[in-house]
C-alpha angles and dihedrals in degrees: 000000000000120000114246138162133226124198126200139161113260135192109341148301114288135194118216122187105222145180123208143171114239108236109171148317103257095194140319093300106034139054127185132221119196119209116009133178139179110266090243091054091046091054093046094046098234141073116261094147132210113297119210115171105281099017145041112218134194095033106086122094098248093049094048102046100034107045107155123185130193107225088218088078096049120099118251096257090048093055090057091050091052090057091060099046122114126204109278098025117129128226137181122217144156112251121200117202143175114225109229128197117217120195118192111199118212129176092251104027147002121242118206127191136161131225139185113243109200114229103167144006117205141169096027111187133169112246104232095208121111090205097051096092091045090052094050091046090050091052090051093049091054086057090061092072113100127171142222120206111229093204112112119236111285133203119257090255094051093045097081101029113036097052093056092047091048092050092050093048093054093046098247119167120255088248091055091046090054091048090049091053088051092050091055088076085072099051124153120025095334113122124209143188134229090254091054087062091042092052091049096047110020090228122144120270088237094058093044092050091051090052094046092049091052091047089050091053089050091050094243095118134029129204104243103252093200095061091052089066095087114171102237091191090081099046124092114262094252089067087070094061117137 
C-alpha cells in the first residue's frame, strides 16, 4: 500500500497573542521570525505552549525557531511595520490560525498529527524593550537541553516498584520521584525533553525542571552532551548576545 497524506481542517479557528524576533525577509512573499512565543509564555519566561484539546502548539523546536508568515495575511498597518523592521527587533502581534489535521496512511498504521495554519496577523507593534530579544533567545536556549536517563533497562515487574524504593532511599522529594517515574518511559538510549515529560504528565515546567535538576545531581539523568553542540554558524547574530 502506498504512503499518502490527507489534510483536513480540525477543531476551529484560534487567535493567539504572540511575540517574536524578526529574523529576515525570505523573499517577496515570506518573512521569518525566530524564535517566537505566546505572549503568556514570554511574560512567564518559559515555554508552556498553547493547548487546544488534543495538542499543545507553539512549544516544539520547529514551531518556535522557524515561524514563517506570508505578508498577504498581514493587516495593512502591519505590512508597513514589516518594511521597517531590522533583524533582531521584537514585535508583538495577534496570530489567527486554523488547526489542521494531517493523516499519513501507511500499510501497517496511520500517523496523525496537528498543525497551526496561519490565516491572519494583526495588531503588529514593536516591543520597545531592549531586553526582549535576549529574553526570547534565552527561552529558546533553555529548550535546547535534552536528557538521557542513566537507569538501565528494567523488567516490567521492576518498572513500577524499584524506582520508587530507590527514590525514597536516597531522600528524593515526592516531586522528583514522580518525575523519575515519568522519565522511565524513555529508558535505554532514548533522549527526551522537558516538554516530553510535560506532555506525558501535564505537570508544570517549573516542577519538572526541579525534578530533573535533582535527578541530575543524583546521577540519575544526564544532559545529552551531543545536543549541546549547536552550530552557531547557522544561527542569526542576535543568538550570540551576551
